[in-house]
Phi, psi and omega in degrees: 000317179303317180298314181300318180296318179296324177294318178298321181292322180297316181299314181296320179296322180289333184277336182302310180297325178296320179292324175296319178298317182296321180295321179296312179302315183296321179295316182295318180297319180296319179297328180282330188270320186299319179300336182260004178290130179291351184263005184242134182288351179299332181294320180294314181297322179299316183292327179288316182296325188260022175294148176299137181261358183269002178268120182293137178277146178292140178235148180277130176272117181300137180269122179297150179292137182275128181288131184296150177271106181263008186296334179256006182276139181260160179292133180279134177292157177295138178274141176249148185228146177265102185292344179292340181265356181276157177274160177245128172266132183213115178239102186287337179294321181266337184079053187225136175215139171198167179256153180210153182296141183292336181288354176285343180091181185281127181293148176248127180259128177239128172239105187247126176291143177290166181295329182240319181198168178071185178210157183252141178242126180216134178241125180234162179233135188292341182237029178206152176275356180290140178210166177232134182211149177189174182216157169288156185297339180256013181292139174210139182205145182274066179212170176288151185265178175210173181300337182274359174271073190245139180241355183121183182279153177205154178288344176245131178282119183239076178057230181282335195283324185230150178238130172269111183299337185281338186233354189299312182293324186278350181256011180231109192284334187269015178273131177285325167205153179204123181232134178257127176234182181296115178062026178205138171239123186249126185212163175223124180263147181249200182300140181202136184248010179298137181292326180227071184287148175297320178239113179301158178291150175057057177236139176255115192221149168233128172256128186242127176275136182232070183300140181084353181263154178300314169271105188278357176196146179226147177245133179242141173129201180162190178286145187238354180292139181284170178294349177303329181268343173053222182260012184288340187302323179300313181294334181285324192247347192232141173271173184294339181259022173067032176263131182287133177274112189300317187295303185291323180295317178296320178301309182293323177300317182292326177298319178297310183297325180275003178060039181257017173287179176295156186298323182294318178298314182289331176293318176300318178301315184289327175298317179302312180297327177290321177297319181303324182291337184263001183293130176230130173251125183227000000 
């Protein structure tokens, strides 16, 4: 019996290394077999990860906006309006009154204090691009300016805030027309590619001087192009380096002057001009 026990212990000791070797071989076999098993998702992941990277992927080429064909478009007749149906805007604090179409919606009046001094006056309409804007002579704010940051006429041209009536029209090349009258500058802007223009393109605007008033100047008007043109106008007239394209810009400017735009754009244009006729400063 003692001999058998000793023999069993020797056998067990001899079998342990063999069992360990068998486990190692089995583990290696499983690692080699499992990645190729159709029932494991690793096969799909492996094929995706190891796709060739030197094959170029297809990319979409942007289509440049097509300039509209105005060759068959006729001049739009002047729109007439019944002012008795129009609403009246009246702000006694500023001393301003004018009429506007009821479809523009209820005007919103904003009086904003400057960052350091003065205040800004702005009137907007929810359903129109038409607006009215001006500032007190001491207004200052740490932001970029706009055509509506206006303080009135001055013998010195000071950016957005002041207009020299003697030189204003002659120093702006992209204006389709510009007329200076007593205490008023009447203008229409055409195509323009300047990154920060004093007067944005395609705007019908009047600048009115108000000497002796707290708001010494007001700008009336806005953009008049309909949604038919969308954001394509930049691609029609400007290169990527902000250079004006002479052919299309000249063509479109002439279409505006000749009133050959769509009827909606020309109606908006005529509405602005009619509003200008009703402006009263008191």
